[in-house]
C-alpha positions as CSV (number, residue, x, y, z in Angstrom):
1,M,-0.1,0.0,-0.2
2,S,2.9,2.6,1.0
3,K,4.8,1.7,-2.5
4,Q,1.2,2.6,-4.5
5,M,0.9,5.7,-2.1
6,I,4.6,6.9,-3.0
7,L,4.5,6.0,-6.8
8,G,1.2,8.0,-6.8
9,T,2.5,11.0,-5.1
10,V,5.7,11.3,-7.5
11,L,3.6,10.6,-10.6
12,G,1.0,13.3,-9.4
13,G,4.0,15.6,-8.6
14,I,5.6,15.1,-12.1
15,V,2.1,15.6,-13.9
16,L,1.4,18.9,-12.0
17,F,4.9,20.2,-12.7
18,V,4.3,19.4,-16.5
19,W,1.2,20.8,-16.5
20,G,2.4,24.2,-15.0
21,A,5.1,24.6,-17.4
22,I,2.6,24.1,-20.2
23,A,0.2,26.5,-18.9
24,W,2.9,29.4,-18.3
25,M,4.6,28.6,-21.6
26,F,1.7,28.1,-24.2
27,I,-1.9,29.3,-22.7
28,P,-2.1,33.1,-23.8
29,W,-2.9,34.8,-20.0
30,P,-4.8,37.8,-20.5
31,G,-2.1,40.9,-20.3
32,Q,1.4,41.2,-18.7
33,P,1.3,39.4,-15.0
34,L,4.0,42.1,-14.2
35,R,4.2,45.9,-15.4
36,A,6.7,48.6,-15.6
37,F,6.6,52.0,-14.3
38,K,7.1,54.9,-16.8
39,N,9.9,56.4,-14.7
40,E,11.8,54.0,-12.7
41,D,13.9,56.4,-11.1
42,A,11.5,58.9,-9.9
43,V,9.5,56.0,-8.5
44,T,12.5,54.6,-6.7
45,Q,13.6,57.9,-5.1
46,A,9.9,58.7,-4.0
47,I,9.9,55.0,-2.3
48,V,13.3,55.8,-0.6
49,A,12.6,59.1,0.4
50,N,9.2,57.9,2.2
51,A,10.2,54.4,3.3
52,T,10.8,55.0,6.9
53,Q,12.5,51.4,7.5
54,S,13.3,48.3,5.1
55,G,10.1,46.2,5.0
56,N,7.4,45.4,2.6
57,Y,4.9,47.8,1.6
58,L,1.3,47.8,0.6
59,L,-0.3,50.5,-1.7
60,P,-2.8,51.7,-0.8
61,N,-2.5,50.8,2.8
62,T,-5.7,50.2,4.2
63,T,-4.6,49.7,7.7
64,V,-4.3,53.5,7.9
65,P,-7.9,54.8,7.7
66,T,-6.8,58.4,6.7
67,L,-4.9,57.3,3.3
68,L,-8.6,54.9,2.4
69,E,-10.6,57.6,3.2
70,R,-8.5,60.5,1.0
71,D,-8.4,58.0,-1.8
72,Q,-12.3,57.4,-1.2
73,A,-13.2,61.1,-1.0
74,L,-11.1,61.8,-4.0
75,G,-13.0,58.8,-6.3
76,N,-9.8,57.1,-6.7
77,S,-9.9,53.1,-7.4
78,S,-8.1,51.2,-4.9
79,T,-5.3,49.6,-7.0
80,L,-3.1,47.4,-5.0
81,S,1.1,47.8,-5.5
82,F,3.4,45.9,-3.5
83,V,6.8,47.1,-3.0
84,D,9.8,45.9,-1.3
85,C,12.0,48.4,0.3
86,E,15.6,47.2,1.6
């Protein structure tokens, strides 16, 4: 019984790996998964100037009520951006 379980697990892992490779290489997903900024230097300077410490940042930061309220008052859509500062 355990040999069948191990064999099934290994074969299932191989099938899943092959499917993942085929899906990412050949299926045309809508749009690009990662986008670029128009001016990366300006964005980098703004992040470095405003990041108080090394860490991961989330934009808009919904844990700070004033930022969320400001965006809602301005009618801005909440687009999430992940920024890693080191």
